mmJSON file of the N, C-alpha and C atoms, coordinates in Angstrom:
{"data_MODEL":{"atom_site":{
"group_PDB":["ATOM","ATOM","ATOM","ATOM","ATOM","ATOM","ATOM","ATOM","ATOM","ATOM","ATOM","ATOM","ATOM","ATOM","ATOM","ATOM","ATOM","ATOM","ATOM","ATOM","ATOM","ATOM","ATOM","ATOM","ATOM","ATOM","ATOM","ATOM","ATOM","ATOM","ATOM","ATOM","ATOM","ATOM","ATOM","ATOM","ATOM","ATOM","ATOM","ATOM","ATOM","ATOM","ATOM","ATOM","ATOM","ATOM","ATOM","ATOM","ATOM","ATOM","ATOM","ATOM","ATOM","ATOM","ATOM","ATOM","ATOM","ATOM","ATOM","ATOM","ATOM","ATOM","ATOM","ATOM","ATOM","ATOM","ATOM","ATOM","ATOM","ATOM","ATOM","ATOM","ATOM","ATOM","ATOM","ATOM","ATOM","ATOM","ATOM","ATOM","ATOM","ATOM","ATOM","ATOM","ATOM","ATOM","ATOM","ATOM","ATOM","ATOM","ATOM","ATOM","ATOM","ATOM","ATOM","ATOM","ATOM","ATOM","ATOM","ATOM","ATOM","ATOM","ATOM","ATOM","ATOM","ATOM","ATOM","ATOM","ATOM","ATOM","ATOM","ATOM","ATOM","ATOM","ATOM","ATOM","ATOM","ATOM","ATOM","ATOM","ATOM","ATOM","ATOM","ATOM","ATOM","ATOM","ATOM","ATOM","ATOM","ATOM","ATOM","ATOM","ATOM","ATOM","ATOM","ATOM","ATOM","ATOM","ATOM","ATOM","ATOM","ATOM","ATOM","ATOM","ATOM","ATOM","ATOM","ATOM","ATOM","ATOM","ATOM","ATOM","ATOM","ATOM","ATOM","ATOM","ATOM","ATOM","ATOM","ATOM","ATOM","ATOM","ATOM","ATOM","ATOM","ATOM","ATOM","ATOM","ATOM","ATOM","ATOM","ATOM","ATOM","ATOM","ATOM","ATOM","ATOM","ATOM","ATOM","ATOM","ATOM","ATOM","ATOM","ATOM","ATOM","ATOM","ATOM","ATOM","ATOM","ATOM","ATOM","ATOM","ATOM","ATOM","ATOM","ATOM","ATOM","ATOM","ATOM","ATOM","ATOM","ATOM","ATOM","ATOM"],
"id":[1,2,3,4,5,6,7,8,9,10,11,12,13,14,15,16,17,18,19,20,21,22,23,24,25,26,27,28,29,30,31,32,33,34,35,36,37,38,39,40,41,42,43,44,45,46,47,48,49,50,51,52,53,54,55,56,57,58,59,60,61,62,63,64,65,66,67,68,69,70,71,72,73,74,75,76,77,78,79,80,81,82,83,84,85,86,87,88,89,90,91,92,93,94,95,96,97,98,99,100,101,102,103,104,105,106,107,108,109,110,111,112,113,114,115,116,117,118,119,120,121,122,123,124,125,126,127,128,129,130,131,132,133,134,135,136,137,138,139,140,141,142,143,144,145,146,147,148,149,150,151,152,153,154,155,156,157,158,159,160,161,162,163,164,165,166,167,168,169,170,171,172,173,174,175,176,177,178,179,180,181,182,183,184,185,186,187,188,189,190,191,192,193,194,195,196,197,198,199,200,201,202,203,204],
"type_symbol":["N","C","C","N","C","C","N","C","C","N","C","C","N","C","C","N","C","C","N","C","C","N","C","C","N","C","C","N","C","C","N","C","C","N","C","C","N","C","C","N","C","C","N","C","C","N","C","C","N","C","C","N","C","C","N","C","C","N","C","C","N","C","C","N","C","C","N","C","C","N","C","C","N","C","C","N","C","C","N","C","C","N","C","C","N","C","C","N","C","C","N","C","C","N","C","C","N","C","C","N","C","C","N","C","C","N","C","C","N","C","C","N","C","C","N","C","C","N","C","C","N","C","C","N","C","C","N","C","C","N","C","C","N","C","C","N","C","C","N","C","C","N","C","C","N","C","C","N","C","C","N","C","C","N","C","C","N","C","C","N","C","C","N","C","C","N","C","C","N","C","C","N","C","C","N","C","C","N","C","C","N","C","C","N","C","C","N","C","C","N","C","C","N","C","C","N","C","C","N","C","C","N","C","C"],
"label_atom_id":["N","CA","C","N","CA","C","N","CA","C","N","CA","C","N","CA","C","N","CA","C","N","CA","C","N","CA","C","N","CA","C","N","CA","C","N","CA","C","N","CA","C","N","CA","C","N","CA","C","N","CA","C","N","CA","C","N","CA","C","N","CA","C","N","CA","C","N","CA","C","N","CA","C","N","CA","C","N","CA","C","N","CA","C","N","CA","C","N","CA","C","N","CA","C","N","CA","C","N","CA","C","N","CA","C","N","CA","C","N","CA","C","N","CA","C","N","CA","C","N","CA","C","N","CA","C","N","CA","C","N","CA","C","N","CA","C","N","CA","C","N","CA","C","N","CA","C","N","CA","C","N","CA","C","N","CA","C","N","CA","C","N","CA","C","N","CA","C","N","CA","C","N","CA","C","N","CA","C","N","CA","C","N","CA","C","N","CA","C","N","CA","C","N","CA","C","N","CA","C","N","CA","C","N","CA","C","N","CA","C","N","CA","C","N","CA","C","N","CA","C","N","CA","C","N","CA","C","N","CA","C","N","CA","C","N","CA","C"],
"label_alt_id":[null,null,null,null,null,null,null,null,null,null,null,null,null,null,null,null,null,null,null,null,null,null,null,null,null,null,null,null,null,null,null,null,null,null,null,null,null,null,null,null,null,null,null,null,null,null,null,null,null,null,null,null,null,null,null,null,null,null,null,null,null,null,null,null,null,null,null,null,null,null,null,null,null,null,null,null,null,null,null,null,null,null,null,null,null,null,null,null,null,null,null,null,null,null,null,null,null,null,null,null,null,null,null,null,null,null,null,null,null,null,null,null,null,null,null,null,null,null,null,null,null,null,null,null,null,null,null,null,null,null,null,null,null,null,null,null,null,null,null,null,null,null,null,null,null,null,null,null,null,null,null,null,null,null,null,null,null,null,null,null,null,null,null,null,null,null,null,null,null,null,null,null,null,null,null,null,null,null,null,null,null,null,null,null,null,null,null,null,null,null,null,null,null,null,null,null,null,null,null,null,null,null,null,null],
"label_comp_id":["MET","MET","MET","ASN","ASN","ASN","GLN","GLN","GLN","ASP","ASP","ASP","GLN","GLN","GLN","ARG","ARG","ARG","ARG","ARG","ARG","ALA","ALA","ALA","LEU","LEU","LEU","GLU","GLU","GLU","ARG","ARG","ARG","VAL","VAL","VAL","ARG","ARG","ARG","ASP","ASP","ASP","THR","THR","THR","CYS","CYS","CYS","ALA","ALA","ALA","VAL","VAL","VAL","LEU","LEU","LEU","HIS","HIS","HIS","SER","SER","SER","PHE","PHE","PHE","MET","MET","MET","ASN","ASN","ASN","THR","THR","THR","ASP","ASP","ASP","PRO","PRO","PRO","GLY","GLY","GLY","ASP","ASP","ASP","PRO","PRO","PRO","PRO","PRO","PRO","ARG","ARG","ARG","GLU","GLU","GLU","ARG","ARG","ARG","VAL","VAL","VAL","ARG","ARG","ARG","SER","SER","SER","ALA","ALA","ALA","THR","THR","THR","PHE","PHE","PHE","ARG","ARG","ARG","GLN","GLN","GLN","LEU","LEU","LEU","ALA","ALA","ALA","ASP","ASP","ASP","ASP","ASP","ASP","LEU","LEU","LEU","LEU","LEU","LEU","ASP","ASP","ASP","ALA","ALA","ALA","VAL","VAL","VAL","THR","THR","THR","ALA","ALA","ALA","ALA","ALA","ALA","GLU","GLU","GLU","THR","THR","THR","ALA","ALA","ALA","GLY","GLY","GLY","VAL","VAL","VAL","PRO","PRO","PRO","GLU","GLU","GLU","HIS","HIS","HIS","LEU","LEU","LEU","ILE","ILE","ILE","PHE","PHE","PHE","ASP","ASP","ASP","SER","SER","SER","MET","MET","MET"],
"label_asym_id":["A","A","A","A","A","A","A","A","A","A","A","A","A","A","A","A","A","A","A","A","A","A","A","A","A","A","A","A","A","A","A","A","A","A","A","A","A","A","A","A","A","A","A","A","A","A","A","A","A","A","A","A","A","A","A","A","A","A","A","A","A","A","A","A","A","A","A","A","A","A","A","A","A","A","A","A","A","A","A","A","A","A","A","A","A","A","A","A","A","A","A","A","A","A","A","A","A","A","A","A","A","A","A","A","A","A","A","A","A","A","A","A","A","A","A","A","A","A","A","A","A","A","A","A","A","A","A","A","A","A","A","A","A","A","A","A","A","A","A","A","A","A","A","A","A","A","A","A","A","A","A","A","A","A","A","A","A","A","A","A","A","A","A","A","A","A","A","A","A","A","A","A","A","A","A","A","A","A","A","A","A","A","A","A","A","A","A","A","A","A","A","A","A","A","A","A","A","A","A","A","A","A","A","A"],
"label_entity_id":["1","1","1","1","1","1","1","1","1","1","1","1","1","1","1","1","1","1","1","1","1","1","1","1","1","1","1","1","1","1","1","1","1","1","1","1","1","1","1","1","1","1","1","1","1","1","1","1","1","1","1","1","1","1","1","1","1","1","1","1","1","1","1","1","1","1","1","1","1","1","1","1","1","1","1","1","1","1","1","1","1","1","1","1","1","1","1","1","1","1","1","1","1","1","1","1","1","1","1","1","1","1","1","1","1","1","1","1","1","1","1","1","1","1","1","1","1","1","1","1","1","1","1","1","1","1","1","1","1","1","1","1","1","1","1","1","1","1","1","1","1","1","1","1","1","1","1","1","1","1","1","1","1","1","1","1","1","1","1","1","1","1","1","1","1","1","1","1","1","1","1","1","1","1","1","1","1","1","1","1","1","1","1","1","1","1","1","1","1","1","1","1","1","1","1","1","1","1","1","1","1","1","1","1"],
"label_seq_id":[1,1,1,2,2,2,3,3,3,4,4,4,5,5,5,6,6,6,7,7,7,8,8,8,9,9,9,10,10,10,11,11,11,12,12,12,13,13,13,14,14,14,15,15,15,16,16,16,17,17,17,18,18,18,19,19,19,20,20,20,21,21,21,22,22,22,23,23,23,24,24,24,25,25,25,26,26,26,27,27,27,28,28,28,29,29,29,30,30,30,31,31,31,32,32,32,33,33,33,34,34,34,35,35,35,36,36,36,37,37,37,38,38,38,39,39,39,40,40,40,41,41,41,42,42,42,43,43,43,44,44,44,45,45,45,46,46,46,47,47,47,48,48,48,49,49,49,50,50,50,51,51,51,52,52,52,53,53,53,54,54,54,55,55,55,56,56,56,57,57,57,58,58,58,59,59,59,60,60,60,61,61,61,62,62,62,63,63,63,64,64,64,65,65,65,66,66,66,67,67,67,68,68,68],
"pdbx_PDB_ins_code":[null,null,null,null,null,null,null,null,null,null,null,null,null,null,null,null,null,null,null,null,null,null,null,null,null,null,null,null,null,null,null,null,null,null,null,null,null,null,null,null,null,null,null,null,null,null,null,null,null,null,null,null,null,null,null,null,null,null,null,null,null,null,null,null,null,null,null,null,null,null,null,null,null,null,null,null,null,null,null,null,null,null,null,null,null,null,null,null,null,null,null,null,null,null,null,null,null,null,null,null,null,null,null,null,null,null,null,null,null,null,null,null,null,null,null,null,null,null,null,null,null,null,null,null,null,null,null,null,null,null,null,null,null,null,null,null,null,null,null,null,null,null,null,null,null,null,null,null,null,null,null,null,null,null,null,null,null,null,null,null,null,null,null,null,null,null,null,null,null,null,null,null,null,null,null,null,null,null,null,null,null,null,null,null,null,null,null,null,null,null,null,null,null,null,null,null,null,null,null,null,null,null,null,null],
"Cartn_x":[-11.149,-12.515,-12.573,-13.19,-13.283,-14.511,-14.622,-15.695,-17.077,-17.256,-18.554,-18.957,-17.999,-18.282,-18.658,-17.959,-18.285,-19.704,-20.049,-21.397,-22.456,-22.192,-23.151,-23.322,-22.231,-22.296,-23.019,-22.813,-23.544,-25.039,-25.385,-26.809,-27.439,-26.724,-27.235,-27.434,-26.426,-26.498,-27.662,-27.779,-28.838,-30.231,-30.386,-31.683,-32.082,-31.128,-31.405,-31.796,-31.154,-31.482,-32.912,-33.328,-34.701,-35.698,-35.421,-36.308,-36.372,-35.235,-35.193,-35.991,-35.813,-36.539,-38.048,-38.461,-39.878,-40.44,-39.677,-40.156,-40.257,-39.566,-39.569,-40.382,-41.324,-42.177,-43.134,-43.605,-44.506,-45.828,-46.169,-47.413,-48.667,-48.511,-49.662,-50.409,-49.739,-50.366,-49.996,-50.355,-49.946,-50.744,-50.106,-50.874,-51.824,-52.745,-53.662,-52.861,-53.366,-52.629,-52.2,-53.052,-52.709,-51.506,-51.484,-50.368,-49.105,-49.248,-48.095,-47.515,-48.362,-47.916,-47.203,-47.773,-47.168,-45.826,-45.733,-44.475,-43.411,-43.765,-42.806,-42.333,-43.245,-42.891,-41.929,-42.202,-41.331,-39.942,-39.892,-38.597,-37.804,-38.481,-37.811,-37.288,-38.073,-37.621,-36.419,-36.452,-35.326,-34.054,-34.19,-33.032,-32.5,-33.381,-32.945,-32.214,-32.727,-32.062,-30.679,-30.577,-29.295,-28.286,-28.728,-27.837,-27.392,-28.315,-27.977,-26.961,-27.147,-26.204,-24.823,-24.789,-23.507,-22.811,-23.571,-22.996,-22.457,-23.216,-22.804,-21.536,-21.402,-20.216,-18.996,-19.228,-18.121,-17.838,-18.773,-18.591,-18.75,-17.785,-17.902,-19.157,-19.765,-21.02,-20.924,-19.821,-19.709,-19.696,-19.147,-19.172,-20.579,-21.318,-22.694,-23.505,-23.44,-24.259,-23.739,-22.441,-21.918,-22.41,-22.753,-23.188,-24.662,-25.369,-26.806,-27.06],
"Cartn_y":[7.095,6.747,6.459,5.325,4.968,5.604,5.405,6.037,5.579,4.281,3.785,4.428,4.585,5.211,6.678,7.368,8.78,8.928,8.067,8.126,7.826,6.827,6.474,7.637,8.287,9.424,10.606,10.83,11.879,11.59,10.332,9.957,10.247,9.946,10.256,11.757,12.524,13.983,14.554,14.109,14.627,14.236,12.987,12.511,13.237,13.448,14.176,15.618,16.234,17.611,17.705,16.729,16.728,16.58,15.65,15.453,16.72,17.333,18.563,19.672,19.799,20.81,20.57,19.323,18.977,19.334,19.055,19.311,20.803,21.614,23.057,23.815,23.14,23.836,24.759,25.753,26.733,26.068,26.069,25.426,26.183,27.361,28.134,27.485,26.635,25.984,24.497,23.774,22.378,21.477,20.437,19.469,18.707,18.008,17.218,16.297,16.063,15.317,13.933,13.25,11.911,11.954,12.946,13.104,13.482,14.42,14.862,13.703,12.914,11.775,10.735,10.442,9.459,9.957,11.247,11.815,11.746,12.109,12.028,10.592,9.649,8.244,7.784,8.179,7.795,8.412,9.69,10.342,9.734,9.387,8.742,7.367,6.623,5.317,5.475,6.499,6.765,7.054,7.823,8.133,6.875,6.032,4.778,3.909,3.837,3.072,3.643,4.962,5.609,5.333,5.396,5.126,3.662,2.767,1.343,1.089,1.728,1.57,2.105,3.215,3.774,2.841,2.283,1.325,0.106,-0.384,-1.553,-1.247,-0.02,0.381,0.552,0.518,0.62,2.025,2.938,4.302,4.275,4.824,4.854,5.612,5.127,5.694,7.183,7.621,9.049,9.915,9.432,10.194,10.253,9.166,9.143,10.211,10.203,11.139,12.575,12.745,14.104,14.7,13.838,14.34,14.722,14.433,14.722,16.154],
"Cartn_z":[-28.024,-28.337,-29.839,-30.193,-31.603,-32.267,-33.579,-34.351,-33.898,-33.61,-33.142,-31.825,-30.941,-29.656,-29.833,-30.721,-30.982,-31.535,-32.498,-33.078,-32.023,-31.176,-30.123,-29.152,-28.812,-27.897,-28.543,-29.832,-30.548,-30.548,-30.713,-30.712,-29.356,-28.281,-26.938,-26.804,-27.202,-27.089,-27.896,-29.137,-30.002,-29.517,-29.097,-28.614,-27.338,-26.471,-25.227,-25.536,-26.52,-26.899,-27.425,-28.22,-28.746,-27.599,-26.679,-25.534,-24.684,-24.432,-23.634,-24.317,-25.619,-26.377,-26.304,-26.436,-26.355,-24.988,-23.938,-22.58,-22.288,-23.068,-22.834,-23.874,-24.528,-25.488,-24.752,-25.437,-24.85,-24.47,-23.198,-22.769,-23.206,-23.792,-24.227,-25.385,-26.125,-27.27,-27.274,-26.223,-26.132,-27.082,-27.561,-28.35,-27.438,-28.028,-27.21,-26.299,-25.112,-24.09,-24.576,-25.29,-25.764,-26.71,-27.581,-28.516,-27.756,-26.831,-26.036,-25.228,-24.621,-23.823,-24.689,-25.846,-26.75,-27.277,-27.565,-28.055,-26.983,-25.761,-24.66,-24.472,-24.493,-24.311,-25.414,-26.653,-27.775,-27.63,-27.259,-27.091,-25.932,-24.85,-23.719,-24.127,-24.908,-25.405,-26.331,-27.18,-28.078,-27.289,-26.218,-25.38,-24.71,-24.206,-23.597,-24.614,-25.833,-26.894,-27.194,-27.225,-27.505,-26.402,-25.157,-24.022,-24.05,-24.328,-24.404,-25.515,-26.662,-27.771,-27.4,-26.681,-26.252,-25.267,-24.349,-23.401,-24.134,-25.101,-25.885,-26.684,-27.152,-27.911,-27.008,-25.697,-24.754,-24.26,-24.451,-23.95,-22.43,-21.694,-20.234,-19.785,-18.73,-18.234,-17.959,-17.364,-17.031,-18.292,-19.393,-20.639,-21.23,-21.073,-21.571,-20.848,-19.536,-18.776,-18.853,-19.064,-19.266,-20.587,-21.553,-22.854,-22.852,-21.777,-21.737,-21.325],
"occupancy":[1.0,1.0,1.0,1.0,1.0,1.0,1.0,1.0,1.0,1.0,1.0,1.0,1.0,1.0,1.0,1.0,1.0,1.0,1.0,1.0,1.0,1.0,1.0,1.0,1.0,1.0,1.0,1.0,1.0,1.0,1.0,1.0,1.0,1.0,1.0,1.0,1.0,1.0,1.0,1.0,1.0,1.0,1.0,1.0,1.0,1.0,1.0,1.0,1.0,1.0,1.0,1.0,1.0,1.0,1.0,1.0,1.0,1.0,1.0,1.0,1.0,1.0,1.0,1.0,1.0,1.0,1.0,1.0,1.0,1.0,1.0,1.0,1.0,1.0,1.0,1.0,1.0,1.0,1.0,1.0,1.0,1.0,1.0,1.0,1.0,1.0,1.0,1.0,1.0,1.0,1.0,1.0,1.0,1.0,1.0,1.0,1.0,1.0,1.0,1.0,1.0,1.0,1.0,1.0,1.0,1.0,1.0,1.0,1.0,1.0,1.0,1.0,1.0,1.0,1.0,1.0,1.0,1.0,1.0,1.0,1.0,1.0,1.0,1.0,1.0,1.0,1.0,1.0,1.0,1.0,1.0,1.0,1.0,1.0,1.0,1.0,1.0,1.0,1.0,1.0,1.0,1.0,1.0,1.0,1.0,1.0,1.0,1.0,1.0,1.0,1.0,1.0,1.0,1.0,1.0,1.0,1.0,1.0,1.0,1.0,1.0,1.0,1.0,1.0,1.0,1.0,1.0,1.0,1.0,1.0,1.0,1.0,1.0,1.0,1.0,1.0,1.0,1.0,1.0,1.0,1.0,1.0,1.0,1.0,1.0,1.0,1.0,1.0,1.0,1.0,1.0,1.0,1.0,1.0,1.0,1.0,1.0,1.0,1.0,1.0,1.0,1.0,1.0,1.0],
"B_iso_or_equiv":[0.0,0.0,0.0,0.0,0.0,0.0,0.0,0.0,0.0,0.0,0.0,0.0,0.0,0.0,0.0,0.0,0.0,0.0,0.0,0.0,0.0,0.0,0.0,0.0,0.0,0.0,0.0,0.0,0.0,0.0,0.0,0.0,0.0,0.0,0.0,0.0,0.0,0.0,0.0,0.0,0.0,0.0,0.0,0.0,0.0,0.0,0.0,0.0,0.0,0.0,0.0,0.0,0.0,0.0,0.0,0.0,0.0,0.0,0.0,0.0,0.0,0.0,0.0,0.0,0.0,0.0,0.0,0.0,0.0,0.0,0.0,0.0,0.0,0.0,0.0,0.0,0.0,0.0,0.0,0.0,0.0,0.0,0.0,0.0,0.0,0.0,0.0,0.0,0.0,0.0,0.0,0.0,0.0,0.0,0.0,0.0,0.0,0.0,0.0,0.0,0.0,0.0,0.0,0.0,0.0,0.0,0.0,0.0,0.0,0.0,0.0,0.0,0.0,0.0,0.0,0.0,0.0,0.0,0.0,0.0,0.0,0.0,0.0,0.0,0.0,0.0,0.0,0.0,0.0,0.0,0.0,0.0,0.0,0.0,0.0,0.0,0.0,0.0,0.0,0.0,0.0,0.0,0.0,0.0,0.0,0.0,0.0,0.0,0.0,0.0,0.0,0.0,0.0,0.0,0.0,0.0,0.0,0.0,0.0,0.0,0.0,0.0,0.0,0.0,0.0,0.0,0.0,0.0,0.0,0.0,0.0,0.0,0.0,0.0,0.0,0.0,0.0,0.0,0.0,0.0,0.0,0.0,0.0,0.0,0.0,0.0,0.0,0.0,0.0,0.0,0.0,0.0,0.0,0.0,0.0,0.0,0.0,0.0,0.0,0.0,0.0,0.0,0.0,0.0],
"pdbx_formal_charge":[null,null,null,null,null,null,null,null,null,null,null,null,null,null,null,null,null,null,null,null,null,null,null,null,null,null,null,null,null,null,null,null,null,null,null,null,null,null,null,null,null,null,null,null,null,null,null,null,null,null,null,null,null,null,null,null,null,null,null,null,null,null,null,null,null,null,null,null,null,null,null,null,null,null,null,null,null,null,null,null,null,null,null,null,null,null,null,null,null,null,null,null,null,null,null,null,null,null,null,null,null,null,null,null,null,null,null,null,null,null,null,null,null,null,null,null,null,null,null,null,null,null,null,null,null,null,null,null,null,null,null,null,null,null,null,null,null,null,null,null,null,null,null,null,null,null,null,null,null,null,null,null,null,null,null,null,null,null,null,null,null,null,null,null,null,null,null,null,null,null,null,null,null,null,null,null,null,null,null,null,null,null,null,null,null,null,null,null,null,null,null,null,null,null,null,null,null,null,null,null,null,null,null,null],
"auth_seq_id":[1,1,1,2,2,2,3,3,3,4,4,4,5,5,5,6,6,6,7,7,7,8,8,8,9,9,9,10,10,10,11,11,11,12,12,12,13,13,13,14,14,14,15,15,15,16,16,16,17,17,17,18,18,18,19,19,19,20,20,20,21,21,21,22,22,22,23,23,23,24,24,24,25,25,25,26,26,26,27,27,27,28,28,28,29,29,29,30,30,30,31,31,31,32,32,32,33,33,33,34,34,34,35,35,35,36,36,36,37,37,37,38,38,38,39,39,39,40,40,40,41,41,41,42,42,42,43,43,43,44,44,44,45,45,45,46,46,46,47,47,47,48,48,48,49,49,49,50,50,50,51,51,51,52,52,52,53,53,53,54,54,54,55,55,55,56,56,56,57,57,57,58,58,58,59,59,59,60,60,60,61,61,61,62,62,62,63,63,63,64,64,64,65,65,65,66,66,66,67,67,67,68,68,68],
"auth_comp_id":["MET","MET","MET","ASN","ASN","ASN","GLN","GLN","GLN","ASP","ASP","ASP","GLN","GLN","GLN","ARG","ARG","ARG","ARG","ARG","ARG","ALA","ALA","ALA","LEU","LEU","LEU","GLU","GLU","GLU","ARG","ARG","ARG","VAL","VAL","VAL","ARG","ARG","ARG","ASP","ASP","ASP","THR","THR","THR","CYS","CYS","CYS","ALA","ALA","ALA","VAL","VAL","VAL","LEU","LEU","LEU","HIS","HIS","HIS","SER","SER","SER","PHE","PHE","PHE","MET","MET","MET","ASN","ASN","ASN","THR","THR","THR","ASP","ASP","ASP","PRO","PRO","PRO","GLY","GLY","GLY","ASP","ASP","ASP","PRO","PRO","PRO","PRO","PRO","PRO","ARG","ARG","ARG","GLU","GLU","GLU","ARG","ARG","ARG","VAL","VAL","VAL","ARG","ARG","ARG","SER","SER","SER","ALA","ALA","ALA","THR","THR","THR","PHE","PHE","PHE","ARG","ARG","ARG","GLN","GLN","GLN","LEU","LEU","LEU","ALA","ALA","ALA","ASP","ASP","ASP","ASP","ASP","ASP","LEU","LEU","LEU","LEU","LEU","LEU","ASP","ASP","ASP","ALA","ALA","ALA","VAL","VAL","VAL","THR","THR","THR","ALA","ALA","ALA","ALA","ALA","ALA","GLU","GLU","GLU","THR","THR","THR","ALA","ALA","ALA","GLY","GLY","GLY","VAL","VAL","VAL","PRO","PRO","PRO","GLU","GLU","GLU","HIS","HIS","HIS","LEU","LEU","LEU","ILE","ILE","ILE","PHE","PHE","PHE","ASP","ASP","ASP","SER","SER","SER","MET","MET","MET"],
"auth_asym_id":["A","A","A","A","A","A","A","A","A","A","A","A","A","A","A","A","A","A","A","A","A","A","A","A","A","A","A","A","A","A","A","A","A","A","A","A","A","A","A","A","A","A","A","A","A","A","A","A","A","A","A","A","A","A","A","A","A","A","A","A","A","A","A","A","A","A","A","A","A","A","A","A","A","A","A","A","A","A","A","A","A","A","A","A","A","A","A","A","A","A","A","A","A","A","A","A","A","A","A","A","A","A","A","A","A","A","A","A","A","A","A","A","A","A","A","A","A","A","A","A","A","A","A","A","A","A","A","A","A","A","A","A","A","A","A","A","A","A","A","A","A","A","A","A","A","A","A","A","A","A","A","A","A","A","A","A","A","A","A","A","A","A","A","A","A","A","A","A","A","A","A","A","A","A","A","A","A","A","A","A","A","A","A","A","A","A","A","A","A","A","A","A","A","A","A","A","A","A","A","A","A","A","A","A"],
"auth_atom_id":["N","CA","C","N","CA","C","N","CA","C","N","CA","C","N","CA","C","N","CA","C","N","CA","C","N","CA","C","N","CA","C","N","CA","C","N","CA","C","N","CA","C","N","CA","C","N","CA","C","N","CA","C","N","CA","C","N","CA","C","N","CA","C","N","CA","C","N","CA","C","N","CA","C","N","CA","C","N","CA","C","N","CA","C","N","CA","C","N","CA","C","N","CA","C","N","CA","C","N","CA","C","N","CA","C","N","CA","C","N","CA","C","N","CA","C","N","CA","C","N","CA","C","N","CA","C","N","CA","C","N","CA","C","N","CA","C","N","CA","C","N","CA","C","N","CA","C","N","CA","C","N","CA","C","N","CA","C","N","CA","C","N","CA","C","N","CA","C","N","CA","C","N","CA","C","N","CA","C","N","CA","C","N","CA","C","N","CA","C","N","CA","C","N","CA","C","N","CA","C","N","CA","C","N","CA","C","N","CA","C","N","CA","C","N","CA","C","N","CA","C","N","CA","C","N","CA","C","N","CA","C","N","CA","C","N","CA","C"],
"pdbx_PDB_model_num":[1,1,1,1,1,1,1,1,1,1,1,1,1,1,1,1,1,1,1,1,1,1,1,1,1,1,1,1,1,1,1,1,1,1,1,1,1,1,1,1,1,1,1,1,1,1,1,1,1,1,1,1,1,1,1,1,1,1,1,1,1,1,1,1,1,1,1,1,1,1,1,1,1,1,1,1,1,1,1,1,1,1,1,1,1,1,1,1,1,1,1,1,1,1,1,1,1,1,1,1,1,1,1,1,1,1,1,1,1,1,1,1,1,1,1,1,1,1,1,1,1,1,1,1,1,1,1,1,1,1,1,1,1,1,1,1,1,1,1,1,1,1,1,1,1,1,1,1,1,1,1,1,1,1,1,1,1,1,1,1,1,1,1,1,1,1,1,1,1,1,1,1,1,1,1,1,1,1,1,1,1,1,1,1,1,1,1,1,1,1,1,1,1,1,1,1,1,1,1,1,1,1,1,1]
}}}
């Protein structure tokens, strides 16, 4: 695996971790629904961009999804 592929895979891993963390926030103090919805949408878009970049870099699909 080359350096570009490693960076792309790290981006997928990191972006997925942020999304996972956001989804597991304490519901006792949720942000307003509009803000929460927009944040989720942005994080999901970021993850899609990261996966697309990893695919473009030539990272095999199974490695991308194993890193999530």
